[in-house]
MARDREN-527157 format. One line per field, with one value per residue (C-alpha): x negated, y, z negated; residue in three letters; residue number from 1. Coordinates in Angstrom, 3 decimals, m for minus. Example, Ala and Ser with C-alpha at 12.3 -4.5 7.8 and 13.67 -1.06 7.14 Angstrom:
BEGIN
east = m12.300 / m13.670;
north = m4.500 / m1.060;
up = m7.800 / m7.140;
r = ALA / SER;
k = 1 / 2;
***
This chain:
BEGIN
east = m56.370 / m54.434 / m50.865 / m48.677 / m51.095 / m54.324 / m55.466 / m55.676 / m58.930 / m60.497 / m63.004 / m63.429 / m64.036 / m61.524 / m59.463 / m58.246 / m56.052 / m56.950 / m59.423 / m56.937 / m56.344 / m59.907 / m59.869 / m56.736 / m58.488 / m61.501 / m59.624 / m57.414 / m60.537 / m62.268 / m59.161 / m58.752 / m62.474 / m62.600 / m59.405 / m60.915 / m58.067 / m57.838 / m57.392 / m54.048 / m52.552 / m52.757 / m51.956 / m48.569 / m47.686 / m48.698 / m46.589 / m43.589 / m44.152 / m44.181 / m41.296 / m39.383 / m39.918 / m41.094 / m41.071 / m43.412 / m46.953 / m49.453 / m51.425 / m48.462 / m47.418 / m50.913 / m50.549 / m47.134 / m48.675 / m51.549 / m49.237 / m47.265 / m50.472 / m51.442 / m48.084 / m47.863 / m51.226 / m50.486 / m53.121 / m50.461 / m46.739 / m44.319 / m43.734 / m47.504 / m47.774 / m44.615 / m45.727 / m49.273 / m48.344 / m46.992 / m43.172 / m42.991 / m43.546 / m40.490 / m40.531 / m41.088;
north = 6.182 / 8.855 / 9.105 / 6.016 / 3.612 / 4.793 / 1.818 / 2.306 / 3.912 / 4.795 / 7.498 / 6.842 / 3.167 / 0.750 / m1.160 / m4.761 / m6.232 / m9.721 / m11.489 / m12.313 / m8.343 / m7.809 / m10.955 / m9.656 / m6.349 / m7.897 / m10.125 / m7.211 / m5.235 / m8.331 / m9.309 / m5.569 / m5.471 / m8.973 / m8.278 / m4.970 / m2.920 / 0.632 / 0.835 / 2.498 / m0.674 / m2.186 / 1.147 / 1.660 / m1.869 / m1.292 / 1.906 / 0.068 / m2.778 / m0.178 / 1.609 / m1.716 / m2.582 / 0.389 / m1.381 / m4.141 / m4.096 / m2.224 / m5.274 / m7.581 / m5.102 / m5.106 / m8.928 / m8.468 / m5.902 / m8.348 / m11.136 / m9.138 / m7.949 / m11.544 / m12.666 / m9.476 / m10.312 / m13.847 / m15.181 / m17.292 / m17.913 / m16.976 / m20.742 / m21.354 / m18.637 / m19.900 / m23.525 / m22.476 / m20.254 / m20.794 / m21.049 / m17.998 / m15.761 / m14.623 / m16.062 / m13.823;
up = 50.860 / 49.156 / 47.925 / 47.142 / 49.151 / 47.097 / 44.939 / 41.288 / 40.095 / 36.747 / 37.079 / 40.736 / 40.363 / 41.839 / 39.027 / 39.182 / 36.369 / 37.473 / 39.732 / 42.464 / 43.019 / 43.910 / 46.060 / 47.818 / 48.277 / 49.802 / 52.074 / 53.570 / 54.198 / 55.927 / 57.889 / 59.252 / 60.171 / 61.712 / 63.901 / 64.959 / 63.631 / 62.444 / 58.764 / 59.475 / 60.532 / 57.101 / 55.314 / 57.164 / 56.134 / 52.448 / 52.305 / 53.657 / 51.082 / 48.119 / 49.522 / 49.890 / 46.236 / 44.222 / 40.990 / 42.199 / 40.990 / 43.347 / 44.316 / 44.739 / 47.479 / 48.768 / 49.198 / 50.751 / 53.317 / 54.048 / 54.752 / 57.151 / 58.986 / 59.262 / 60.730 / 63.013 / 64.539 / 65.178 / 62.634 / 60.919 / 60.777 / 57.748 / 57.421 / 56.877 / 54.243 / 52.736 / 52.607 / 51.343 / 48.417 / 44.883 / 44.708 / 42.449 / 45.564 / 47.452 / 51.049 / 53.964;
r = UNK / UNK / UNK / UNK / UNK / UNK / UNK / UNK / UNK / UNK / UNK / UNK / UNK / UNK / UNK / UNK / UNK / UNK / UNK / UNK / UNK / UNK / UNK / UNK / UNK / UNK / UNK / UNK / UNK / UNK / UNK / UNK / UNK / UNK / UNK / UNK / UNK / UNK / UNK / UNK / UNK / UNK / UNK / UNK / UNK / UNK / UNK / UNK / UNK / UNK / UNK / UNK / UNK / UNK / UNK / UNK / UNK / UNK / UNK / UNK / UNK / UNK / UNK / UNK / UNK / UNK / UNK / UNK / UNK / UNK / UNK / UNK / UNK / UNK / UNK / UNK / UNK / UNK / UNK / UNK / UNK / UNK / UNK / UNK / UNK / UNK / UNK / UNK / UNK / UNK / UNK / UNK;
k = 1 / 2 / 3 / 4 / 5 / 6 / 7 / 8 / 9 / 10 / 11 / 12 / 13 / 14 / 15 / 16 / 17 / 18 / 19 / 20 / 21 / 22 / 23 / 24 / 25 / 26 / 27 / 28 / 29 / 30 / 31 / 32 / 33 / 34 / 35 / 36 / 37 / 38 / 39 / 40 / 41 / 42 / 43 / 44 / 45 / 46 / 47 / 48 / 49 / 50 / 51 / 52 / 53 / 54 / 55 / 56 / 57 / 58 / 59 / 60 / 61 / 62 / 63 / 64 / 65 / 66 / 67 / 68 / 69 / 70 / 71 / 72 / 73 / 74 / 75 / 76 / 77 / 78 / 79 / 80 / 81 / 82 / 83 / 84 / 85 / 86 / 87 / 88 / 89 / 90 / 91 / 92;
***
């Protein structure tokens, strides 16, 4: 990915500030693959998530995009996500 949707890199290597960021990255890649979707399905949601809250940290936008992808493709509901995640996260 390039532009606003490009993951942070250092000398070409992906950079994760915390373990959960790497897990979120891997989960998104696996979900897109298992659903048989083109990567653009995720990318457009990521760009929208970044645009919606430009000050939000990159991987928090990544997680928001992943949540929307899961809901949009019927993998789970917003209620299921809201019930299963820490209260610090804004509801969908």
